[in-house]
KEGU-292848 format. One record per residue (C-alpha): z, y, x; residue in one letter; residue number from 1. Coordinates in steps of 0.02 Angstrom, whole numbers, always signed. Each point is the difference from the previous one (the first is absolute). Layout:
N
[[Z,Y,X],'a',NUM]
...
//
This chain:
305
[[+3032,-1640,+2214],'m',1]
[[+122,-31,+141],'v',2]
[[+59,+120,+134],'v',3]
[[-35,-76,+170],'s',4]
[[+5,+138,+130],'s',5]
[[+152,+59,+95],'s',6]
[[-96,+128,+100],'e',7]
[[+58,+179,-36],'p',8]
[[-126,+118,-79],'f',9]
[[+68,+174,-30],'d',10]
[[-148,+120,-12],'p',11]
[[+17,+187,-25],'v',12]
[[-62,+18,-178],'i',13]
[[-146,+120,-14],'g',14]
[[-38,+9,+187],'d',15]
[[-174,-45,+61],'a',16]
[[+42,-124,+137],'e',17]
[[-134,-40,+130],'q',18]
[[-18,-190,+11],'l',19]
[[-148,-9,+117],'e',20]
[[-149,+112,+39],'p',21]
[[-83,+48,-163],'g',22]
[[+135,-68,-114],'l',23]
[[+153,+79,-79],'r',24]
[[+124,-61,-131],'r',25]
[[+98,+99,-130],'i',26]
[[+136,-94,-96],'v',27]
[[+22,+56,-180],'a',28]
[[+171,+43,-73],'p',29]
[[+7,-150,-117],'n',30]
[[+120,-125,+80],'p',31]
[[+57,-145,-110],'s',32]
[[+36,-185,+0],'a',33]
[[-186,-29,-30],'m',34]
[[-72,+134,+117],'t',35]
[[+122,-8,+147],'y',36]
[[+1,+170,+90],'s',37]
[[-144,+62,-108],'g',38]
[[-189,-16,-12],'t',39]
[[-98,+22,+160],'n',40]
[[-144,+123,-11],'t',41]
[[-119,-11,+148],'y',42]
[[-110,+140,+67],'l',43]
[[-145,-74,+97],'l',44]
[[-112,+109,+107],'g',45]
[[+1,+156,+109],'d',46]
[[-121,+110,-98],'t',47]
[[-60,-98,-152],'d',48]
[[+163,-65,-75],'i',49]
[[+14,-154,-109],'a',50]
[[+161,+1,-100],'v',51]
[[+47,-182,-29],'i',52]
[[+119,-20,-148],'d',53]
[[+45,+178,-51],'p',54]
[[+159,-68,-77],'g',55]
[[+111,+39,-149],'p',56]
[[-13,+154,-111],'l',57]
[[+113,+114,+101],'d',58]
[[-27,+185,+39],'a',59]
[[+91,-9,+167],'d',60]
[[-107,-145,+59],'h',61]
[[-158,+90,-53],'l',62]
[[+59,+151,+99],'g',63]
[[+36,-109,+152],'a',64]
[[-176,-73,-3],'i',65]
[[-82,+170,-15],'l',66]
[[+112,+74,+135],'a',67]
[[-56,-136,+120],'a',68]
[[-182,+55,-14],'i',69]
[[-24,+119,+147],'t',70]
[[-139,+128,+31],'p',71]
[[-163,-92,+33],'g',72]
[[+51,-148,-106],'q',73]
[[-50,-42,-179],'r',74]
[[+41,-142,-118],'i',75]
[[-164,-94,-31],'t',76]
[[+63,-161,-81],'h',77]
[[+147,-46,-112],'i',78]
[[+15,-189,+7],'v',79]
[[+117,-92,-118],'v',80]
[[+39,-179,+49],'t',81]
[[+59,-51,-174],'h',82]
[[+47,+72,-168],'a',83]
[[+189,+4,+10],'h',84]
[[+77,+170,-36],'l',85]
[[+88,+13,+168],'d',86]
[[-170,-9,+86],'h',87]
[[-124,+76,-124],'a',88]
[[+86,+133,-106],'a',89]
[[-26,+144,+122],'l',90]
[[-187,-31,+20],'a',91]
[[-59,+123,-133],'r',92]
[[+120,+141,+45],'p',93]
[[-54,-18,+182],'l',94]
[[-181,+1,-52],'q',95]
[[+29,+161,-97],'a',96]
[[+57,+80,+164],'e',97]
[[-133,-67,+118],'c',98]
[[-149,-57,-105],'g',99]
[[-20,-169,+86],'a',100]
[[-54,-151,-103],'p',101]
[[+126,-134,-52],'v',102]
[[-55,-173,+56],'l',103]
[[+70,-170,-48],'a',104]
[[-53,-176,-48],'f',105]
[[+7,+52,-183],'g',106]
[[+120,+29,-145],'p',107]
[[+165,-92,-11],'a',108]
[[-70,-155,-87],'i',109]
[[-151,-21,+113],'s',110]
[[+6,-154,+110],'g',111]
[[+119,-88,-118],'r',112]
[[-21,-189,+4],'s',113]
[[-60,-94,-153],'a',114]
[[+168,-84,-29],'v',115]
[[+92,+167,+9],'m',116]
[[-128,+80,-115],'q',117]
[[+35,-136,-128],'r',118]
[[+188,+28,+16],'l',119]
[[-25,+187,-27],'a',120]
[[-110,-31,-151],'e',121]
[[+134,-114,-70],'d',122]
[[+125,+143,+9],'g',123]
[[+89,-24,+166],'l',124]
[[+44,+171,+72],'s',125]
[[+54,+46,+174],'g',126]
[[+178,+8,+61],'g',127]
[[+14,+188,+19],'g',128]
[[-77,+12,+174],'e',129]
[[-75,+170,-40],'g',130]
[[-184,-33,-27],'v',131]
[[-109,+156,-14],'a',132]
[[-90,-61,-156],'d',133]
[[-109,+156,-12],'d',134]
[[-55,-5,+183],'f',135]
[[-188,+6,+23],'n',136]
[[-80,+46,+167],'p',137]
[[-150,+112,+23],'d',138]
[[-83,-133,+107],'e',139]
[[+32,-188,+0],'t',140]
[[+12,-95,+163],'l',141]
[[-73,-175,+7],'e',142]
[[+65,-131,+119],'d',143]
[[-79,+31,+170],'g',144]
[[-42,+183,-36],'a',145]
[[+6,+119,+149],'l',146]
[[+78,+172,-2],'l',147]
[[-20,+120,+145],'s',148]
[[+40,+174,+59],'g',149]
[[-13,+91,+164],'n',150]
[[+77,-121,+126],'g',151]
[[+58,-139,-118],'w',152]
[[-65,-142,-107],'r',153]
[[+87,-112,-128],'l',154]
[[-55,-167,-71],'r',155]
[[+61,-46,-174],'v',156]
[[+81,-170,-25],'l',157]
[[+33,-48,-180],'h',158]
[[+171,-85,+7],'t',159]
[[+57,-39,-178],'p',160]
[[+170,-76,-26],'g',161]
[[+129,+138,-11],'h',162]
[[-118,+74,-130],'i',163]
[[-182,-40,-36],'g',164]
[[-75,+163,+65],'n',165]
[[+95,-4,+166],'h',166]
[[-98,+35,+159],'i',167]
[[+42,+0,+184],'c',168]
[[-95,+112,+120],'l',169]
[[-55,-63,+170],'a',170]
[[-1,+134,+135],'w',171]
[[-69,-90,+151],'g',172]
[[+132,-128,+48],'d',173]
[[+134,+86,-105],'a',174]
[[+18,-16,-188],'c',175]
[[+79,+103,-138],'f',176]
[[+79,-139,-103],'t',177]
[[+83,+104,-137],'a',178]
[[+113,-113,-104],'d',179]
[[-83,-164,+45],'h',180]
[[+87,-17,+169],'v',181]
[[+157,+100,+34],'m',182]
[[+124,-16,+142],'g',183]
[[+160,+30,-98],'w',184]
[[-24,-122,-145],'a',185]
[[-119,-122,-80],'s',186]
[[-120,+70,-128],'s',187]
[[+42,-7,-185],'l',188]
[[-124,-105,-100],'v',189]
[[+28,+31,-185],'s',190]
[[-118,-69,-134],'p',191]
[[-111,+51,-83],'p',192]
[[-37,+134,+132],'d',193]
[[+45,-111,+146],'g',194]
[[-69,-173,+34],'d',195]
[[+79,-115,+129],'l',196]
[[-155,-109,+20],'t',197]
[[-98,+156,+46],'d',198]
[[+143,+63,+110],'f',199]
[[-2,-157,+108],'m',200]
[[-189,+4,+11],'m',201]
[[+8,+181,+59],'s',202]
[[+132,-43,+131],'c',203]
[[-111,-136,+69],'r',204]
[[-148,+117,+2],'r',205]
[[+98,+123,+107],'l',206]
[[+48,-143,+116],'q',207]
[[-182,-22,+49],'k',208]
[[-1,+158,+108],'q',209]
[[+102,+37,+155],'a',210]
[[+90,+161,-45],'w',211]
[[+88,+115,+121],'r',212]
[[+111,+87,-128],'r',213]
[[+31,+16,-187],'f',214]
[[+40,+165,-85],'y',215]
[[+87,-44,-164],'p',216]
[[+31,+100,-157],'g',217]
[[+189,-2,+27],'h',218]
[[+103,-17,+158],'g',219]
[[-49,+10,+182],'d',220]
[[-157,-63,+84],'m',221]
[[-13,-187,+32],'i',222]
[[-29,-41,+183],'e',223]
[[-22,-188,-26],'d',224]
[[-124,-17,-143],'p',225]
[[-35,-185,+29],'a',226]
[[+185,-41,+0],'g',227]
[[+30,+102,-157],'r',228]
[[-140,-87,-93],'l',229]
[[+68,-169,+55],'d',230]
[[+171,+51,-67],'w',231]
[[-70,+58,-167],'l',232]
[[-94,-163,-28],'i',233]
[[+148,-105,+56],'s',234]
[[+118,+100,-111],'h',235]
[[-108,-32,-152],'r',236]
[[-17,-185,+43],'q',237]
[[+189,-14,+12],'l',238]
[[+19,+84,-170],'r',239]
[[-124,-122,-74],'e',240]
[[+95,-147,+75],'a',241]
[[+165,+68,-69],'a',242]
[[-76,+17,-174],'i',243]
[[-67,-177,+2],'l',244]
[[+167,-68,+62],'e',245]
[[+95,+93,-137],'a',246]
[[-117,-68,-134],'l',247]
[[+45,-178,+53],'r',248]
[[+160,+21,-100],'s',249]
[[-96,+45,-158],'g',250]
[[-103,+138,-83],'p',251]
[[+48,+179,+40],'l',252]
[[-71,+173,-34],'d',253]
[[-36,+138,+126],'a',254]
[[+167,+89,-23],'h',255]
[[+101,-160,+17],'e',256]
[[-96,-43,+158],'l',257]
[[+22,+176,+71],'a',258]
[[+189,-8,-22],'v',259]
[[+4,-169,+88],'l',260]
[[-118,+44,+142],'i',261]
[[+37,+185,+31],'y',262]
[[+188,-30,+11],'h',263]
[[+23,+134,+133],'d',264]
[[-102,+134,-93],'t',265]
[[+91,+148,-79],'p',266]
[[+10,-14,-190],'s',267]
[[-105,+158,-19],'g',268]
[[-148,-88,+82],'l',269]
[[+8,-163,-98],'i',270]
[[-127,+66,-126],'a',271]
[[-125,+29,+142],'a',272]
[[+43,-171,+71],'a',273]
[[-35,-77,-170],'t',274]
[[-174,+77,+0],'r',275]
[[-29,-70,+174],'n',276]
[[+56,-173,-57],'v',277]
[[-115,+10,-151],'f',278]
[[-144,+40,+118],'a',279]
[[+40,-161,+93],'h',280]
[[+9,-97,-162],'l',281]
[[-172,+60,-54],'v',282]
[[-67,-47,+171],'d',283]
[[+78,-173,-11],'l',284]
[[-75,-27,-173],'v',285]
[[-169,+40,+76],'g',286]
[[+34,-130,+136],'k',287]
[[+47,-126,-135],'k',288]
[[+173,-25,+78],'r',289]
[[+94,+54,-157],'i',290]
[[-35,+32,-184],'a',291]
[[+71,+124,-126],'p',292]
[[+88,-61,-156],'q',293]
[[-71,+147,-100],'a',294]
[[-129,+137,+32],'p',295]
[[+16,+80,+172],'l',296]
[[+142,+127,-4],'r',297]
[[+148,+38,+113],'p',298]
[[+113,-69,-138],'t',299]
[[-97,-165,-9],'t',300]
[[+79,-152,+79],'r',301]
[[-104,-100,+124],'f',302]
[[+10,-182,+52],'h',303]
[[-68,-101,+145],'l',304]
[[-157,-103,-19],'l',305]
//
């Protein structure tokens, strides 16, 4: 993950900010190096309200969501874009208050690629990104599924990469991109939950439509979706090139590569950078550009083919 935005984003935490007709945003009180100002919870609709990403398990944030529901409005859908705790943990407490069903692509491991499933079965665990392992929606959403309420309609786009069960939600020519496309930083891709091959495929899928605006899971709205997608793809291609160049000097593991390549990254984020590099290494093995000198692991050294 690399921070790439210099645009200020200083939301009032807990306030329901009107973004355009029929859409409000409440930022949760969970700022961090991985979540920026906090998780964005979106309230879509004027009467039938879809809550997109209820957010972290936080009583104040739950209160802010409920306080934003005015007379004549009711929560009809709770949509979770992916099973990370900062997006999914509040789903059941919110449901207990409003009774709406929880909808998502599936549990945390659903949508996981075959190579990542093998890594998980071989004992590779995540890097502490906060996966909601017990998350299970009331209703699963297949790719292409349509959700609707009074005055709005969403189309589900399965966009694995950041995690296998990640979805984006098309709302006309706007899209809720959750953690796949953010304006403040690139998305973390951390095996075995994240898969870079899938991530790039999902980016290219989003490129096929002319979008007006992206509403991400963290940070402000993205007014140039095409430009942002171009940047994300280019950024990953540059990382790949840097990895291949570094390996010309001899075999290296993911941590050694991260220290070399992420030389301007704070030391506290090197672990996350190492996971990102490992995602690239797995992708490059799949492309037959490199080979591991032992079973696939972040500690394994890789060499050029």
